[in-house]
C-alpha positions in Angstrom: 140.1 106.9 254.3 143.1 109.1 253.6 145.5 106.2 254.5 144.0 104.1 251.8 144.2 107.0 249.3 147.9 107.5 250.1 148.5 103.9 249.2 146.2 103.3 246.3 146.6 106.5 244.4 150.4 106.4 244.0 150.0 102.7 243.2 147.5 103.3 240.4 149.5 106.2 239.0 152.7 104.1 239.0 150.9 101.3 237.2 149.7 103.7 234.5 153.2 105.3 234.0 155.0 102.0 234.0 152.7 100.4 231.5 152.8 103.4 229.2 156.6 103.7 229.4 157.0 99.9 228.8 154.8 99.6 225.7 154.9 103.0 224.0 157.1 103.3 220.9 159.8 105.9 220.4 157.8 107.9 217.9 154.6 108.4 219.9 153.8 112.1 220.3 153.4 113.6 223.7 149.7 114.5 223.3 149.0 110.9 222.5 150.9 109.8 225.6 148.9 112.2 227.8 145.6 111.2 226.3 146.3 107.5 226.8 147.7 108.0 230.3 144.7 110.1 231.4 142.2 107.5 229.9 144.0 104.6 231.7 144.0 106.5 234.9 140.3 107.3 234.7 139.6 103.7 234.0 141.7 102.3 236.8 140.4 104.9 239.3 137.5 102.5 239.9 139.8 100.4 242.0 140.1 103.4 244.3 136.5 104.6 244.2 134.7 101.3 244.6 136.4 100.4 248.0 135.8 103.9 249.2 132.2 103.8 248.1 131.7 100.5 249.9 133.1 101.8 253.1 131.0 105.0 252.9 127.9 103.0 252.4 128.6 100.5 255.2 129.5 103.2 257.7 126.4 105.3 256.7 128.7 108.3 256.2 126.6 111.2 255.0 129.7 113.2 253.8 129.9 111.4 250.5 129.8 114.4 248.2 133.5 113.9 247.2 132.9 110.3 246.2 129.8 111.3 244.2 131.8 114.0 242.4 134.7 111.6 241.5 132.3 109.0 240.3 130.7 111.5 237.9 134.2 112.8 236.8 135.5 109.2 236.2 132.4 108.0 234.3 131.9 110.9 232.0 135.6 111.3 231.4 135.8 107.8 230.2 132.6 108.1 228.2 133.7 111.2 226.3 137.2 109.9 225.8 136.0 106.5 224.5 133.3 107.8 222.1 134.7 111.2 221.0 138.2 112.2 221.8 140.2 109.0 221.4 138.6 108.0 218.0 139.3 111.4 216.6 142.9 111.4 217.6 143.2 107.8 216.5 142.0 108.7 213.0 144.3 111.7 212.9 147.3 109.6 213.8 146.4 106.9 211.3 145.9 109.3 208.4 148.8 109.7 205.9 147.9 113.2 204.8 150.6 115.9 204.8 148.7 118.8 206.6 146.9 119.0 209.9 143.6 120.1 208.3 143.6 117.2 205.8 144.4 114.7 208.5 141.5 116.0 210.6 139.2 115.8 207.6 140.2 112.2 207.1 139.7 111.4 210.7 136.2 113.0 210.9 135.2 111.2 207.7 136.2 107.8 209.0 134.5 108.3 212.4 131.3 109.6 210.8 130.9 106.4 208.9 131.4 104.4 212.1 129.0 106.4 214.2 126.3 106.3 211.5 126.4 102.5 211.6 126.3 102.5 215.4 123.5 105.1 215.5 121.4 103.1 213.1 121.7 100.0 215.2 120.8 101.9 218.4 117.8 103.5 216.7 116.6 100.1 215.5 116.9 98.8 219.1 115.0 101.8 220.5 112.1 101.3 218.1 112.0 97.6 218.9 112.0 98.3 222.6 109.1 100.8 222.3 107.1 98.4 220.1 107.5 95.5 222.5 107.1 97.5 225.8 104.4 100.1 225.3 104.4 101.0 229.0 108.1 101.6 229.3 108.7 105.0 230.9 112.5 105.2 231.0 114.4 108.2 229.8 116.4 108.1 226.6 119.6 108.7 228.6 118.8 105.8 230.9 118.3 103.6 227.8 121.6 104.6 226.3 123.5 104.1 229.6 121.7 100.8 230.2 122.5 99.5 226.8 126.1 100.5 227.1 126.5 98.9 230.5 124.7 95.8 229.4 127.0 95.3 226.5 130.0 95.7 228.8 128.5 93.4 231.4 127.8 90.6 229.0 131.0 90.7 226.9 133.0 91.6 230.0 131.7 88.5 231.7 133.2 86.3 229.0 136.5 88.2 229.0 136.6 87.9 232.8 135.9 84.2 232.6 138.7 83.5 230.1 141.2 85.5 232.3 140.2 83.7 235.5 141.0 80.4 233.9 144.0 81.3 231.7 146.1 83.5 234.0 146.7 80.9 236.8 147.2 78.1 234.2 149.8 80.1 232.2 151.8 81.2 235.2 151.9 77.6 236.5 152.9 76.3 233.0 155.6 78.9 232.5 157.2 78.1 235.8 158.3 74.8 234.4 161.6 75.2 232.6 161.1 72.5 230.0 157.6 73.6 229.1 158.7 77.2 228.8 161.6 76.2 226.5 159.3 74.3 224.2 157.0 77.3 224.0 159.9 79.7 223.3 161.3 77.5 220.5 157.9 77.7 218.8 157.6 81.4 219.4 161.1 82.1 218.1 160.5 80.1 214.9 157.1 81.9 214.3 158.6 85.3 215.0 161.6 84.7 212.8 159.3 84.0 209.8 157.1 86.9 210.6 160.1 89.2 210.9 161.3 88.0 207.5 157.9 88.7 206.0 157.9 92.2 207.6 161.4 92.8 206.4 160.4 91.9 202.8 157.3 94.1 203.0 159.4 97.1 204.3 162.0 96.5 201.6 159.2 96.6 199.0 157.8 99.8 200.4 161.2 101.4 200.3 161.8 100.4 196.7 158.4 101.7 195.7 159.1 105.0 197.5 162.5 105.4 195.9 161.3 104.5 192.4 158.4 107.0 192.7 160.9 109.7 193.8 163.2 109.0 190.9 160.5 109.2 188.2 159.0 112.5 189.7 160.3 115.7 188.2 161.7 118.5 190.5 158.9 120.9 189.3 156.1 118.4 189.8 153.3 119.8 191.9 153.5 116.7 194.1 157.2 117.0 194.6 156.9 118.7 198.1 154.9 115.7 199.3 157.6 113.4 197.9 160.2 115.3 199.7 158.4 114.6 203.0 158.6 110.9 202.2 162.2 111.1 201.2 163.0 112.8 204.5 161.1 110.0 206.2 163.4 107.4 204.5 166.5 109.4 205.4 165.5 109.5 209.0 164.7 105.8 209.0 168.2 104.9 207.8 169.8 107.3 210.2 168.0 105.9 213.2 168.8 102.3 212.3 172.0 102.0 210.1 172.0 98.2 210.5 168.8 97.9 208.5 169.6 96.8 204.9 166.7 96.4 202.4 166.8 93.0 200.6 164.7 91.6 197.8 162.5 94.7 197.3 160.3 94.3 194.2 157.9 96.5 192.3 154.3 95.3 191.9 151.9 95.8 189.1 150.3 99.0 190.5 153.2 100.2 192.6 154.1 103.1 190.3 150.6 104.7 190.5 151.2 106.6 193.7 152.1 109.9 192.0 148.7 110.7 190.6 147.3 113.0 193.3 147.7 114.1 196.9 145.6 111.2 198.2 147.7 108.6 196.5 150.9 110.2 198.0 149.2 110.1 201.4 148.5 106.4 200.8 152.2 105.8 200.0 153.3 107.5 203.1 150.8 105.6 205.3 151.9 102.3 203.7 155.6 103.0 204.3 154.9 104.0 207.9 152.8 100.9 208.6 155.4 98.6 207.1 158.1 100.2 209.3 156.0 99.9 212.4 155.2 96.3 211.7 158.9 95.4 211.1 160.1 96.9 214.3 157.2 95.4 216.2 158.1 91.9 215.1 161.8 92.6 215.7 161.0 93.7 219.3 158.9 90.5 219.9 161.6 88.3 218.4 164.4 89.9 220.5 162.2 89.5 223.7 161.7 85.8 223.1 165.3 85.1 222.1 166.7 86.9 225.2 164.3 85.1 227.4 165.3 81.7 225.9 169.0 82.5 226.3 168.5 83.5 229.9 166.5 80.3 230.5 169.4 78.3 229.0 171.8 80.0 231.4 169.5 79.2 234.3 169.3 75.5 233.5 173.0 75.3 232.9 173.8 77.0 236.2 171.5 74.7 238.0 173.1 71.6 236.5 176.6 72.9 237.3 175.8 74.2 240.8 178.3 72.0 242.6 181.2 72.9 240.3 180.4 76.7 240.2 180.0 77.0 244.0 176.3 78.0 243.7 177.1 81.2 241.9 175.2 82.4 238.8 177.3 82.8 235.6 175.6 84.6 232.8 176.6 84.6 229.2 174.6 87.7 228.5 176.7 90.1 230.6 180.3 90.4 231.9 181.3 88.7 235.1 180.8 90.7 238.3 184.0 91.8 240.2 184.7 93.4 243.5 183.8 92.5 247.1 180.1 92.1 246.5 180.4 90.4 243.1 180.4 86.8 244.6 177.6 87.6 247.0 175.4 89.1 244.2 176.1 86.0 242.0 175.1 83.7 244.8 171.9 85.7 245.5 171.1 85.7 241.8 171.6 81.9 241.6 169.2 81.2 244.5 166.5 83.5 243.1 166.7 82.3 239.4 167.5 78.7 239.9 165.6 77.8 243.1 163.2 80.4 244.6 161.6 82.0 241.5 160.0 78.8 240.2 158.5 78.1 243.6 157.3 81.7 244.0 155.6 81.6 240.6 153.8 78.3 241.4 152.7 79.6 244.8 151.5 82.8 243.1 149.6 80.7 240.6 147.9 78.8 243.4 146.8 82.0 245.1 145.4 83.4 241.9 143.6 80.0 241.3 142.0 80.2 244.7 140.9 83.8 244.0 139.4 82.6 240.6 137.4 79.9 242.4 136.2 82.4 245.0 135.0 84.8 242.3 133.3 82.0 240.4 131.5 80.8 243.5 130.3 84.3 244.3 129.1 84.7 240.7 127.3 81.4 240.8 125.4 82.1 244.0 123.9 85.4 243.2 120.4 84.0 242.8 120.1 82.2 246.2 119.4 84.3 249.3 122.3 82.7 251.1 125.5 84.8 250.9 128.3 82.5 249.8 130.6 85.2 248.5 134.0 85.0 250.2 134.7 88.7 249.6 131.3 89.7 251.0 131.9 87.6 254.1 135.4 89.0 254.6 134.2 92.6 254.2 131.4 92.1 256.7 133.7 90.5 259.2 135.8 93.7 259.4 133.0 96.1 258.9 134.3 98.4 261.6 137.8 98.7 260.3 138.1 101.1 257.4 141.5 100.1 256.0 140.7 96.4 256.0 137.4 96.9 254.3 139.0 98.8 251.5 141.9 96.4 251.2 139.6 93.4 251.0 137.6 95.2 248.2 140.7 96.5 246.5 142.6 93.2 245.9 139.8 91.1 244.2 138.6 94.1 242.2 142.2 94.7 240.8 142.4 91.0 240.0 139.1 91.1 238.1 140.4 94.2 236.1 143.6 92.3 235.3 141.7 89.2 234.1 139.3 91.3 231.9 142.0 93.4 230.3 144.3 90.4 229.8 141.6 88.7 227.7 140.8 92.0 226.0 144.5 92.3 224.9 144.5 88.7 223.8 141.5 89.0 221.5 142.5 92.4 220.4 146.0 91.3 219.4 144.4 88.4 217.5 142.2 90.7 215.4 142.5 94.5 215.9 145.8 95.8 217.4 149.1 94.8 218.8 150.7 95.5 222.2 154.5 95.2 221.9 157.1 96.3 224.5 158.6 99.7 223.5 157.2 99.4 219.9 153.5 100.0 220.2 152.4 102.7 217.8 150.1 105.6 218.5 147.1 104.1 216.7 147.4 100.8 218.7 147.8 102.7 222.0 144.7 104.8 221.4 142.7 101.8 220.3 143.7 99.8 223.4 142.9 102.7 225.8 139.5 103.1 224.1 138.7 99.5 224.7 139.9 99.6 228.3 137.8 102.6 229.1 134.6 100.9 227.9 134.9 98.1 230.4 135.6 100.2 233.6 132.0 100.8 234.7 130.8 97.3 233.9 133.6 95.8 236.0 132.6 98.0 238.9 128.9 97.0 238.6 129.8 93.3 238.4 132.0 93.5 241.6 129.4 95.5 243.6 126.9 92.7 242.7 129.2 90.3 244.5 129.2 92.4 247.7 125.9 92.0 249.5 125.7 95.0 251.9 122.4 93.9 253.3 119.1 95.8 253.9 118.3 98.7 251.6 121.8 100.0 251.4 122.9 101.0 248.0 126.3 102.5 247.0 126.6 105.9 245.3 127.7 104.2 242.1 124.4 102.2 242.0 122.4 105.3 242.8 124.0 107.2 239.9 124.1 104.3 237.4 120.7 102.9 238.3 119.6 99.3 237.9 119.4 97.9 234.5 116.4 95.7 235.4 114.4 98.9 236.2 115.8 101.0 233.4 115.3 98.5 230.6 112.8 95.7 231.4 113.4 94.3 228.0 116.4 92.4 229.4 114.4 90.7 232.1 113.8 91.3 235.9 116.7 89.0 237.0 119.2 89.8 234.2 122.0 90.9 236.5 121.8 87.6 238.4 121.4 85.2 235.5 124.1 86.3 233.2 126.9 85.5 235.8 125.8 81.8 235.7 126.4 81.7 232.0 129.9 83.2 232.7 130.6 80.5 235.3 129.7 77.7 232.8 131.8 79.3 230.1 134.8 79.5 232.5 134.5 75.9 233.5 134.4 74.9 229.8 137.5 77.0 229.1 139.4 75.5 232.1 138.6 72.0 230.9 139.8 72.8 227.4 136.4 71.9 226.0 136.5 74.5 223.2 140.0 73.4 222.2 138.8 69.8 221.8 135.8 70.9 219.8 137.7 73.1 217.4 140.4 70.5 217.0 137.6 68.1 216.0 136.2 70.6 213.6 139.7 71.2 212.1 139.5 74.3 209.9 137.6 76.3 212.6 140.6 76.4 214.8 141.5 79.9 213.5 138.6 81.4 215.4 139.7 80.5 218.9 142.0 82.3 221.3 145.7 81.8 220.6 147.0 80.0 223.7 150.4 78.4 224.4 149.0 74.9 224.9 149.6 74.0 221.2 153.3 75.2 221.5 154.1 72.7 224.2 154.1 69.6 222.0 157.9 69.1 221.6 160.7 71.5 220.6 160.6 73.3 217.3 163.7 72.3 215.3 164.0 75.6 213.4 163.6 77.5 216.7 166.5 75.5 218.1 168.7 76.2 215.1 167.9 79.9 215.2 168.6 80.0 218.9 172.0 78.3 218.5 172.9 80.8 215.7 171.9 83.7 217.8 174.1 82.6 220.7 177.1 82.1 218.4 176.5 85.6 216.8 176.2 87.1 220.3 179.5 85.6 221.3 181.0 87.1 218.2 179.9 90.6 219.3 176.7 90.9 217.2 173.4 92.1 218.5 170.3 89.9 218.8 168.3 89.9 215.6 170.9 91.4 213.2 171.5 88.2 211.2 168.2 86.4 211.6 166.4 87.6 208.4 168.7 85.6 206.0 168.5 82.6 208.3 164.8 82.7 208.7 164.3 82.6 204.9 165.6 79.0 205.0 162.6 78.1 207.1 160.0 80.4 205.5 157.3 78.4 203.6 158.9 75.1 204.7 157.1 72.8 207.2 159.9 72.0 209.6 157.6 70.7 212.2 157.3 67.4 210.3 160.7 66.6 211.6 159.2 66.6 215.1 156.5 64.2 214.0 159.1 61.9 212.5 161.1 62.0 215.7 158.0 61.3 217.8 157.1 58.3 215.6 160.5 56.8 216.3 160.2 57.5 220.0 162.7 60.3 220.1 162.3 63.1 222.6 164.2 66.3 222.6 165.7 67.4 225.9 166.6 70.9 227.1 168.1 73.4 224.7 171.1 73.9 226.8 172.0 70.2 226.4 171.5 70.4 222.7 173.8 73.5 222.3 176.6 72.6 224.6 179.1 69.8 224.0 178.7 68.3 227.5 176.7 65.3 226.5 177.5 62.4 228.9 174.9 59.9 227.8 175.0 57.9 224.6 171.2 57.3 224.8 170.6 61.1 224.8 173.0 61.5 221.9 171.2 58.9 219.8 167.9 60.7 220.4 169.3 64.0 219.3 170.8 62.3 216.2 167.4 60.9 215.3 165.7 64.3 215.6 168.4 66.0 213.6 168.4 63.1 211.1 164.7 63.8 210.5 165.3 67.5 209.8 168.3 66.8 207.5 166.3 64.1 205.6 163.5 66.6 205.2 165.9 69.1 203.5 167.3 66.3 201.4 163.9 65.3 200.1 163.0 68.9 199.4 166.2 69.3 197.4 165.6 66.1 195.5 162.2 67.2 194.5 163.5 70.5 193.4 166.1 68.8 191.2 163.5 67.7 188.7 162.7 71.3 187.7 163.9 72.6 184.4 165.8 75.6 185.7 167.1 76.3 189.2 168.1 79.9 190.3 171.4 80.3 191.9 169.9 82.2 194.9 167.5 79.3 195.7 170.4 76.8 195.5 172.5 78.9 197.9 169.6 79.2 200.4 168.9 75.4 200.3 172.6 74.6 200.6 172.9 76.9 203.7 169.9 75.2 205.3 171.4 71.8 204.7 174.8 72.8 206.1 173.1 74.3 209.2 171.3 71.1 209.9 174.4 69.0 209.3 176.6 71.2 211.5 174.0 71.2 214.2 173.9 67.4 214.1 177.6 66.9 214.0 178.2 69.3 216.9 175.7 67.4 219.1 177.2 64.1 218.4 180.9 65.2 218.8 183.0 62.9 221.0 180.6 59.9 220.7 181.5 56.8 218.6 179.1 56.7 215.6 176.5 54.0 215.6 175.4 52.1 212.5 172.5 54.4 211.9 174.7 57.5 212.2 177.3 55.9 209.8 174.6 55.1 207.3 173.2 58.6 207.5 176.7 60.1 206.9 177.0 57.9 203.7 173.5 59.0 202.5 174.3 62.7 203.2 177.5 62.5 201.2 175.6 60.9 198.3 172.8 63.6 198.3 175.5 66.3 198.3 177.1 64.7 195.3 173.7 64.4 193.7 173.2 68.1 194.2 176.5 68.8 192.6 175.5 66.8 189.5 172.2 68.8 189.3 174.2 72.0 189.4 176.3 70.7 186.5 173.1 70.0 184.4 173.8 66.3 184.6 170.3 65.1 185.1 169.6 61.4 185.4 167.1 59.8 182.9 163.7 59.1 184.3 163.7 55.6 183.0 166.6 53.1 183.3 167.4 50.2 181.0 166.2 46.8 182.0 169.7 45.6 181.9 171.1 45.1 185.4 167.9 45.9 187.1 167.9 42.6 188.9 171.4 43.2 190.2 170.6 46.6 191.5 168.4 45.2 194.3 171.5 43.7 195.9 173.6 46.8 195.8 174.5 48.6 199.0 173.9 52.3 199.5 177.6 53.0 199.0 177.6 51.3 195.6 174.5 53.2 194.6 176.0 56.6 195.4 179.3 55.5 193.7 177.2 54.9 190.6 175.6 58.4 191.0 179.1 59.9 191.2 180.0 58.4 187.8 177.1 59.1 185.4 177.4 57.3 182.0 178.1 59.1 178.8 174.6 58.5 177.7 173.3 60.5 180.6 175.4 63.5 179.7 173.5 64.3 176.5 170.3 65.2 178.3 169.5 68.9 178.1 167.6 71.3 180.4 164.3 70.6 178.6 164.6 66.9 179.4 
């Protein structure tokens, strides 16, 4: 048993420390890190205790006092942390008050409201249970534990089912370079717009804080609180000198924060939240961009493998030198360009087999025949301690990963966010609280899959009891019936049944899990443009994400994706991003396809600009942004078609683009065309070419010049 402990205990501790270090933000206090780490360790300790409990039960070892103690320690630690300690610290960290006592008062007040609601629901359930089961003799503690575990078992079953289906599918999909590139272009475009919105929100919060500080007198009683906010702003600009507020505006009620201490606390909390949101989106954006750039390098190295001597050349780092440089480049090439894809697909197949085995075991709990693969494997090595614990350890860890994966997915959709190196204290505490609530139900579910035979029961089952006996309200076969529902749900998820249903219902699509399947339908044009710009800025010595906010505002509130639809209707299909960005295009057919897709984007910008020309007044800032977007699209198109003789379609497009640019110049000079033309010459206009039409637009008549802005 000690051999297994020497392996599993450091592994579990390493998982907790690595996860905490990877996700925690730079401003998370140490006591929060300790609380989250301890909670995660208590939750993951089940992957150590359950295999040891199974071996102790199978070997009829009477010396199980240590396992009994650790089960009590793990369960009650997670129980107290989940329902008392973590919520109190979470409310304390979320409060914007300026003193420790006030922050504690705010936290207690918020948690009391929550527990009053939960307690009322529990009391109603207890009264209903007593009324419907007059002969029930269970204890109140047993009822509370049974209800808590039943909630975890039912909801955890659906979370487990989603993870069993989604994890192998996502690993298999992401192993394909083209599919991953499509997903990344969509992710980059979405994150760029979100980053721009977060930048705008943070700029507004900074403007409000500065304006409030300026209007507050030095002898104002609230001035000490304002000084704390001013110090917060100073530290913010010192830590990130590259951040420049842009477009900050004052709202209608933004100057009402200096009324009392609570309003100042609200201002501080709002400023802190806006800052955390901005850096969270910036971290996600940088992660996607760096992954996309690395993927482009991988595809480019694979395409040029014969000319580069099967060595990996990266544009993200300087070239390796020295005796081992060439060897390391060759090893990196074989791993990234050849082996990694196959390893990921093989890993996806293994996880898929494990998912099928778990579903088969869940679906065959009712029959007396033992069809559980894990139960058969454990019984086949019943006399070998290490193998018994390993065969229990691996599937139990996979079930934990599937459950927590789905929990993070649904939580990030509604409650919290989990961002590498930018997760705040509040989000970390909320995540660890949710993780701790599902540790005992996962253990109970796995032990149901292992049929030890006879009257043998594990120490965990002896302490937790059987829900059927504790609460007969749920039925005598509840623990064996609810897994069947989970199996059916998993099969529906794997077959994309719910996606089809919600696609049919249309507006209900917002209530489903956010998956990557909808991001695989073609490349996102705005994501391609942003990625090209990021690469050019990176080559100029800039950092990733420094210049993206002004660029993203060209795409904010504009439906660029219709360009994709236009390209699809014309049979155009975008190829890999590396072929789009480099000038090494050897096929005229590929070039014409790229031209069609870029033509759709540029036409879209031209139509938007033409519609905007009918407005009475046009701000100079909006004109500059639209002009920048058009030039980006035009440059991107011309760079991709360089070195290829222009076809008739491309030549016609160049003429149309010149005409629209001239038309824009006329709009800027207030030379609007009349809405109605004279009947004279209308018959001849039908035979005019596009060049003649645009020449007419370049030379507006004298009658047109008398129209004013109001016209």
